[in-house]
C-alpha positions as CSV (number, residue, x, y, z in Angstrom):
1,M,0.0,-0.1,-0.1
2,T,1.1,3.7,-0.7
3,K,1.7,6.3,2.0
4,R,0.6,9.8,1.9
5,S,2.7,12.7,1.5
6,T,2.1,16.4,0.3
7,S,3.0,17.5,-3.1
8,T,1.7,19.9,-5.9
9,G,0.9,19.3,-9.5
10,G,-1.1,16.1,-9.4
11,V,0.0,13.0,-7.9
12,T,3.4,11.8,-6.4
13,K,4.6,8.4,-6.2
14,N,4.2,8.4,-2.2
15,G,1.0,10.4,-2.0
16,H,-1.5,11.5,-4.4
17,K,-2.5,15.2,-3.9
18,F,-3.9,17.6,-6.2
19,S,-3.1,21.3,-6.3
20,E,-5.3,22.5,-9.2
21,N,-8.4,22.6,-7.1
22,G,-7.3,20.6,-3.9
23,T,-4.6,22.1,-2.2
24,S,-2.4,21.0,0.9
25,D,-1.9,23.2,4.0
26,S,1.3,23.5,6.0
27,N,0.7,20.3,7.8
28,G,0.1,18.2,4.7
29,K,-3.6,18.0,5.0
30,L,-5.5,17.9,1.7
31,Q,-8.1,20.7,1.5
32,D,-10.5,21.9,-1.3
33,E,-10.8,25.4,-2.3
34,D,-13.1,26.3,0.5
35,D,-10.7,25.0,3.0
36,R,-12.5,21.8,3.9
37,K,-10.4,18.7,4.3
38,V,-11.4,16.0,2.0
39,G,-13.8,13.4,3.7
40,L,-17.5,12.6,4.0
41,G,-19.3,15.3,6.0
42,K,-22.2,14.9,8.4
43,K,-25.0,15.8,5.8
44,V,-27.8,13.1,6.6
45,T,-30.4,14.9,8.6
46,L,-33.5,13.0,10.5
47,L,-35.5,13.8,7.4
48,R,-33.0,12.5,4.9
49,G,-32.4,9.6,7.1
50,I,-36.2,8.7,7.0
51,S,-36.2,9.2,3.3
52,I,-33.2,6.7,2.9
53,I,-35.0,3.9,4.6
54,V,-38.6,4.6,3.3
55,G,-37.4,5.3,-0.1
56,T,-35.3,2.1,-0.2
57,I,-37.7,-0.3,1.5
58,I,-40.7,0.7,-0.7
59,G,-39.8,-0.2,-4.2
60,A,-41.8,-1.8,-7.1
61,G,-43.1,-4.9,-5.2
62,I,-46.0,-3.4,-3.5
63,F,-47.3,-2.0,-6.6
64,I,-46.5,-4.9,-9.0
65,S,-46.7,-8.2,-7.3
66,P,-47.5,-8.5,-3.6
67,K,-48.9,-11.7,-4.4
68,G,-46.3,-13.9,-2.8
69,I,-47.5,-13.5,0.7
70,L,-51.2,-14.2,-0.5
71,K,-50.2,-17.2,-2.4
72,Y,-48.1,-19.0,0.3
73,S,-50.2,-18.0,3.5
74,G,-53.4,-19.4,1.7
75,S,-56.0,-16.7,2.6
76,I,-56.5,-13.0,2.8
77,G,-56.8,-12.7,6.5
78,M,-53.6,-14.8,7.0
79,S,-51.8,-12.6,4.4
80,L,-52.6,-9.4,6.4
81,I,-51.3,-10.9,9.5
82,V,-48.0,-12.0,7.8
83,W,-47.8,-8.4,6.4
84,I,-48.1,-7.0,9.9
85,G,-45.8,-9.8,11.5
86,C,-43.0,-9.1,8.9
87,G,-43.4,-5.4,9.9
88,V,-42.8,-6.1,13.5
89,L,-40.1,-8.4,12.8
90,S,-38.3,-5.9,10.7
91,L,-38.8,-3.1,13.4
92,F,-37.1,-5.7,15.8
93,G,-34.2,-6.2,13.4
94,A,-34.0,-2.5,12.9
95,L,-33.9,-1.7,16.6
96,S,-31.0,-4.2,17.0
97,Y,-29.2,-2.6,14.2
98,A,-29.9,0.8,15.9
99,E,-28.1,-0.3,19.0
100,L,-25.1,-1.6,17.0
101,G,-25.0,1.6,15.1
102,T,-24.9,3.7,18.3
103,C,-22.3,1.4,19.8
104,I,-20.1,1.1,16.8
105,K,-20.1,4.5,15.2
106,K,-18.7,3.5,11.8
107,S,-20.3,3.4,8.4
108,G,-20.6,0.1,6.5
109,G,-23.6,-1.6,8.1
110,H,-23.5,-5.4,8.6
111,Y,-19.8,-5.5,6.9
112,T,-18.5,-3.3,9.8
113,Y,-20.5,-5.3,12.5
114,I,-19.3,-8.5,11.4
115,M,-15.7,-7.4,11.1
116,E,-15.9,-6.0,14.7
117,I,-17.5,-9.2,16.2
118,F,-16.3,-12.1,14.2
119,G,-13.2,-10.7,12.4
120,P,-11.9,-10.2,8.8
121,Q,-12.5,-13.5,7.3
122,M,-16.3,-13.6,8.0
123,A,-16.6,-9.9,7.0
124,F,-15.0,-10.7,3.8
125,I,-17.3,-13.6,2.9
126,R,-20.3,-11.2,3.6
127,L,-18.5,-8.8,1.3
128,W,-17.8,-11.3,-1.4
129,V,-21.4,-12.5,-1.6
130,D,-22.7,-8.9,-1.7
131,L,-20.1,-8.0,-4.4
132,I,-20.5,-10.7,-6.8
133,A,-24.3,-11.7,-6.5
134,I,-26.6,-10.0,-4.1
135,R,-26.1,-6.3,-4.9
136,P,-25.8,-6.7,-8.7
137,A,-28.8,-9.0,-8.9
138,G,-30.8,-6.8,-6.7
139,M,-29.8,-3.6,-8.5
140,A,-30.6,-5.4,-11.9
141,V,-34.1,-6.4,-10.8
142,I,-35.1,-2.9,-9.6
143,S,-33.4,-1.1,-12.5
144,L,-35.1,-3.3,-15.1
145,A,-38.5,-2.6,-13.4
146,F,-37.7,1.1,-13.6
147,G,-36.9,0.8,-17.3
148,Q,-40.1,-1.0,-18.0
149,Y,-42.4,1.3,-16.2
150,I,-41.2,4.5,-17.3
151,L,-41.8,3.6,-20.8
152,E,-45.2,2.1,-20.4
153,P,-47.4,5.2,-20.8
154,L,-45.4,5.8,-24.2
155,F,-46.2,2.3,-25.6
156,M,-49.7,1.7,-24.4
157,P,-51.3,-0.7,-25.4
158,C,-48.4,-2.2,-27.2
159,A,-45.8,-4.3,-25.8
160,I,-42.5,-2.4,-25.1
161,P,-39.4,-3.6,-27.2
162,P,-36.8,-5.3,-25.0
163,V,-34.1,-3.1,-26.4
164,A,-36.1,0.2,-25.3
165,V,-36.2,-1.2,-21.9
166,K,-32.6,-2.0,-21.7
167,L,-31.8,1.3,-23.0
168,A,-34.0,3.1,-20.3
169,T,-32.5,0.9,-17.6
170,A,-28.9,1.9,-18.6
171,I,-29.8,5.6,-18.7
172,G,-31.5,5.3,-15.2
173,I,-28.7,3.5,-13.5
174,T,-26.2,5.7,-15.0
175,S,-28.0,8.7,-13.9
176,V,-28.2,7.5,-10.4
177,M,-24.4,6.8,-10.2
178,Y,-23.7,10.2,-11.6
179,L,-25.9,12.0,-9.0
180,N,-24.2,10.2,-6.3
181,S,-20.8,10.8,-7.5
182,M,-21.5,14.6,-7.9
183,S,-23.2,15.5,-4.7
184,V,-24.2,13.9,-1.4
185,T,-26.5,16.7,-0.8
186,W,-28.2,16.6,-4.0
187,S,-28.7,12.9,-3.9
188,A,-30.2,13.1,-0.4
189,R,-32.4,15.9,-1.7
190,I,-33.6,14.0,-4.5
191,Q,-34.2,10.8,-2.3
192,I,-36.5,13.0,-0.2
193,F,-38.6,14.1,-3.2
194,L,-38.8,10.6,-4.6
195,T,-39.9,9.1,-1.2
196,F,-42.6,11.7,-1.1
197,S,-43.5,10.7,-4.8
198,K,-44.0,7.1,-3.8
199,L,-45.9,7.9,-0.7
200,L,-48.2,9.9,-2.9
201,A,-48.5,6.9,-5.1
202,I,-49.4,4.8,-2.3
203,A,-52.1,7.3,-1.0
204,I,-53.7,7.3,-4.5
205,I,-54.2,3.5,-4.0
206,I,-55.1,3.6,-0.2
207,V,-57.6,6.4,-0.2
208,P,-60.0,5.4,-2.8
209,G,-59.6,1.8,-1.6
210,L,-60.7,2.6,2.0
211,Y,-63.4,4.8,0.6
212,Q,-64.8,1.8,-1.1
213,L,-64.3,-0.1,2.2
214,F,-66.4,2.5,4.0
215,K,-69.0,2.3,1.5
216,G,-69.6,-1.4,2.2
217,E,-67.3,-3.1,-0.3
218,T,-66.5,-6.1,2.0
219,K,-67.3,-9.2,0.1
220,N,-63.7,-10.1,-0.6
221,F,-63.1,-9.9,3.3
222,E,-65.9,-12.6,3.9
223,N,-64.4,-15.9,5.1
224,A,-60.9,-14.3,5.1
225,F,-59.6,-16.8,7.5
226,Q,-60.4,-19.8,5.7
227,F,-57.4,-22.3,6.1
228,D,-58.3,-24.9,3.4
229,N,-55.5,-23.6,1.3
230,M,-53.0,-23.1,4.1
231,K,-49.9,-25.3,4.5
232,L,-47.5,-25.2,7.2
233,S,-44.5,-25.6,4.7
234,G,-45.7,-22.5,2.9
235,M,-45.4,-20.1,5.7
236,P,-41.7,-19.9,5.8
237,L,-42.0,-18.7,2.1
238,A,-44.8,-16.4,3.0
239,F,-42.6,-14.7,5.7
240,Y,-39.6,-14.6,3.0
241,S,-41.7,-12.9,0.6
242,G,-42.8,-10.3,3.3
243,M,-39.3,-9.9,4.8
244,F,-38.0,-9.2,1.2
245,A,-40.6,-6.5,0.7
246,Y,-39.3,-4.9,4.1
247,A,-35.8,-5.2,3.1
248,G,-33.8,-1.9,3.4
249,W,-34.4,-1.1,7.2
250,F,-30.7,-1.5,7.7
251,Y,-29.5,0.8,5.1
252,L,-29.1,3.8,7.3
253,N,-26.5,2.0,9.2
254,F,-24.3,2.1,6.2
255,V,-23.9,5.9,6.6
256,T,-23.5,6.1,10.3
257,E,-20.5,8.3,9.9
258,E,-22.5,11.0,7.9
259,L,-25.5,11.1,10.3
260,E,-26.0,14.3,12.4
261,Q,-26.1,13.1,16.2
262,P,-26.2,9.4,15.3
263,E,-27.2,8.5,18.9
264,K,-30.6,10.3,18.3
265,T,-31.0,10.4,14.5
266,L,-30.5,6.6,13.8
267,P,-33.1,5.1,16.3
268,L,-35.5,7.8,15.7
269,A,-35.4,7.5,11.8
270,I,-35.6,3.7,12.0
271,C,-38.8,3.9,14.2
272,I,-40.5,6.6,12.4
273,S,-39.7,4.8,8.9
274,M,-40.9,1.4,10.0
275,F,-44.1,2.8,11.3
276,I,-44.6,4.5,7.8
277,V,-43.7,1.5,5.9
278,T,-45.8,-1.1,7.8
279,S,-48.9,1.2,7.6
280,C,-48.4,1.6,3.9
281,Y,-48.1,-2.0,3.2
282,V,-51.1,-3.1,5.3
283,L,-53.5,-0.4,4.0
284,T,-52.3,-0.8,0.3
285,N,-53.2,-4.6,0.7
286,V,-56.6,-3.7,2.3
287,A,-57.3,-1.3,-0.6
288,Y,-56.4,-4.0,-3.0
289,Y,-58.6,-6.5,-1.5
290,T,-61.6,-4.1,-1.5
291,V,-61.5,-3.9,-5.3
292,M,-59.8,-7.2,-6.4
293,S,-60.6,-10.7,-5.1
294,A,-57.8,-13.2,-4.2
295,E,-58.0,-14.8,-7.4
296,E,-57.7,-11.7,-9.4
297,I,-54.6,-10.6,-7.6
298,L,-53.0,-13.9,-7.9
299,A,-53.6,-13.8,-11.8
300,S,-52.3,-10.2,-12.2
301,D,-48.8,-9.3,-13.1
302,A,-49.2,-5.7,-12.2
303,V,-51.7,-5.3,-9.2
304,A,-51.4,-1.6,-8.9
305,V,-52.2,-1.2,-12.6
306,A,-55.1,-3.6,-12.6
307,F,-56.5,-1.7,-9.3
308,A,-56.2,1.6,-11.1
309,E,-57.9,0.5,-14.2
310,K,-60.9,-0.7,-12.2
311,L,-61.2,2.3,-10.0
312,L,-59.5,5.3,-11.4
313,G,-60.2,5.3,-15.1
314,K,-58.0,7.2,-17.3
315,F,-55.9,8.3,-14.4
316,S,-54.6,4.8,-14.3
317,I,-51.8,5.9,-16.9
318,A,-50.2,7.7,-14.1
319,V,-49.5,4.7,-12.1
320,P,-46.6,3.2,-14.1
321,V,-45.1,6.5,-13.8
322,F,-45.2,6.5,-10.0
323,V,-44.1,2.8,-10.1
324,A,-40.9,4.0,-12.1
325,L,-40.3,6.9,-9.7
326,S,-40.5,4.4,-6.8
327,C,-37.8,2.2,-8.6
328,Y,-35.6,5.1,-9.1
329,G,-35.9,6.1,-5.5
330,S,-34.8,2.7,-4.5
331,M,-31.9,2.7,-6.8
332,N,-30.7,6.1,-5.5
333,G,-31.0,4.9,-1.8
334,C,-29.2,1.6,-2.5
335,I,-26.3,3.1,-4.3
336,F,-26.1,5.9,-1.7
337,A,-25.9,3.5,1.2
338,L,-24.0,0.5,-0.3
339,S,-21.4,2.7,-1.8
340,R,-20.3,3.3,2.0
341,M,-19.9,-0.6,2.4
342,F,-17.5,-0.8,-0.2
343,Y,-15.8,2.4,1.0
344,V,-15.4,1.0,4.6
345,A,-14.2,-2.5,3.1
346,S,-11.5,-0.6,1.1
347,R,-10.5,1.3,4.3
348,E,-10.1,-2.1,6.1
349,G,-7.9,-3.3,3.3
350,Q,-10.3,-5.8,2.0
351,L,-10.9,-4.1,-1.4
352,P,-8.6,-1.9,-3.6
353,E,-7.4,1.2,-1.8
354,V,-8.7,3.5,-4.5
355,L,-12.2,2.7,-3.3
356,S,-11.7,4.5,0.1
357,M,-10.8,7.7,-1.5
358,I,-12.9,10.8,-1.7
359,H,-13.4,13.2,-4.6
360,V,-11.2,16.3,-3.6
361,R,-13.9,18.9,-4.7
362,R,-17.3,17.0,-4.6
363,H,-16.4,15.2,-1.3
364,T,-18.2,12.0,-2.4
365,P,-17.0,8.5,-2.3
366,L,-16.8,8.5,-5.9
367,T,-15.0,5.3,-6.6
368,A,-17.2,3.3,-4.1
369,V,-20.2,4.4,-6.2
370,L,-18.9,2.6,-9.6
371,I,-31.1,2.9,21.4
372,M,-30.6,0.6,24.2
373,V,-33.2,-2.1,23.7
374,P,-34.9,-4.8,25.7
375,I,-32.9,-8.0,25.2
376,F,-35.9,-9.9,23.8
377,I,-36.2,-7.8,20.6
378,P,-32.8,-9.1,19.0
379,V,-33.5,-12.5,20.4
380,V,-37.1,-12.6,18.8
381,F,-35.7,-11.3,15.6
382,C,-32.8,-13.8,15.3
383,L,-35.0,-16.8,16.5
384,A,-37.4,-15.9,13.5
385,S,-34.7,-15.5,11.1
386,F,-33.3,-18.9,11.8
387,F,-36.8,-20.3,11.8
388,M,-37.2,-19.0,8.3
389,V,-33.8,-20.2,7.0
390,F,-34.0,-23.7,8.4
391,L,-37.5,-24.4,7.5
392,S,-36.7,-23.1,3.9
393,L,-34.1,-25.8,3.7
394,Y,-37.1,-28.2,3.9
395,S,-39.5,-26.1,1.7
396,D,-37.1,-25.0,-1.0
397,P,-33.8,-26.8,-0.7
398,V,-32.5,-26.1,-4.1
399,N,-32.6,-22.3,-4.1
400,T,-31.5,-22.2,-0.3
401,G,-28.6,-24.5,-1.2
402,I,-27.6,-22.3,-3.9
403,G,-27.4,-19.4,-1.8
404,F,-25.3,-21.4,0.8
405,A,-23.0,-22.4,-1.9
406,I,-22.5,-18.9,-3.2
407,S,-21.4,-17.8,0.4
408,L,-19.0,-20.7,0.6
409,T,-17.1,-19.3,-2.4
410,G,-16.0,-16.4,-0.2
411,I,-13.7,-18.8,1.8
412,P,-11.1,-19.6,-1.0
413,A,-11.4,-16.0,-2.2
414,Y,-10.5,-14.7,1.3
415,Y,-7.2,-16.8,1.4
416,I,-6.4,-15.8,-2.1
417,F,-7.0,-12.1,-2.3
418,I,-6.7,-11.2,1.6
419,Y,-5.0,-13.6,3.8
420,F,-1.7,-14.0,2.0
421,D,0.2,-10.8,2.2
422,Q,3.1,-11.9,0.3
423,R,1.8,-11.3,-3.1
424,P,4.1,-11.6,-6.2
425,K,6.0,-8.3,-7.0
426,W,4.5,-8.0,-10.5
427,L,1.0,-8.3,-9.0
428,Q,1.8,-5.8,-6.5
429,R,3.2,-3.4,-9.1
430,V,-0.1,-3.8,-11.1
431,L,-2.3,-3.1,-8.1
432,D,-0.3,0.1,-7.4
433,S,-0.6,1.3,-11.0
434,F,-4.3,0.5,-11.0
435,N,-4.7,2.5,-7.9
436,R,-2.5,5.4,-8.8
437,N,-3.9,5.9,-12.4
438,L,-7.6,5.5,-11.4
439,Q,-6.9,8.1,-8.6
440,I,-5.6,10.5,-11.2
441,I,-8.4,10.0,-13.7
442,L,-11.3,10.4,-11.1
443,E,-9.6,13.1,-9.0
444,V,-9.9,11.2,-5.5
445,A,-7.8,11.1,-2.4
446,P,-7.6,9.4,0.8
447,A,-9.9,10.8,3.3
448,E,-8.3,12.9,6.1
449,E,-8.7,11.7,9.6
């Protein structure tokens, strides 16, 4: 690894410092033109924190296909109980993370906590799985949904050409990456706007749906707790579907170092966000059931669109736009938070050094972008998680086994890339050259302590 030193006129062999717009002071600290040291500031307020959590959790699923829980739970009544149960479990998990975040005040989320508790090998395995499978796949799904729904109003009633979807997807994810590379403040502001947009979209579904319910449209709730179709083996999959829909409550822990007053902001943002999300999910499903039967929901590929066509008439054309905005908000929130995990992993020496460097003028992690709780809360959350995982081995052994196999590939990778310090000299020269050249091109530098 290279050591830092001061210089002018770009990058030196020992320390890469810029003088054009990022200058060094007399103590060798790299600063920008406004005399700020290079680093990530504390720009995440309570409102921005709530927008990160809510905006990331609420993606396309509640609009497109909330039928997984209905399918595996076997009845409307049980599906609503599962939605509520998953919300409570997610809150327990989020409160557990809030305690971790106020004790270990480092960004990086679960990567940092695994590193502190279990050591670098286990942390790297988690990082490895995130890097090669989980995050690329998740980002691909949400960005493709964005591409599909942003174009739907333009092509109705015809099918959208696959090439057009891919082009819109590429433009969407590139714009999100550019935004997060240019300004932390603006990416946070846009996240607030997108969060309010998706809450508006949900309100457009909930308000007319509840109006129909108060008018007496309750036929779909008759015999809501019939257990004829319920199977015990399906319940873990129902909870899996629900927990997937709530995924994202942990993202604020990825930016702990950027929170204003993290001891207060983190737990408060988590509690408010989970109340908002759980209320939205349950009320949205109630609204769907007032207009559509269980059979209609199970047969629909886009429940919100079918709901709007039945109840809102011509205004239904706006629903795909809101779904697209919701997807865009999830993309923005994911990149904003997850880039910090890779930033911290680089800082810990488990990813290339250049990933832990900050843009000298923009103060963004440019390269990383390409309260005390009762003990029963984390215990209940952990037991429920183990219950779902081990029962899933019985219910769906193939897909669960694939997930375990992907995780296990991190073990040899750890020993090859991390554990053995004595790398061949030619490989070390290649890595040093890569870090140095990419640092020059992207105008990034190590964050000042």
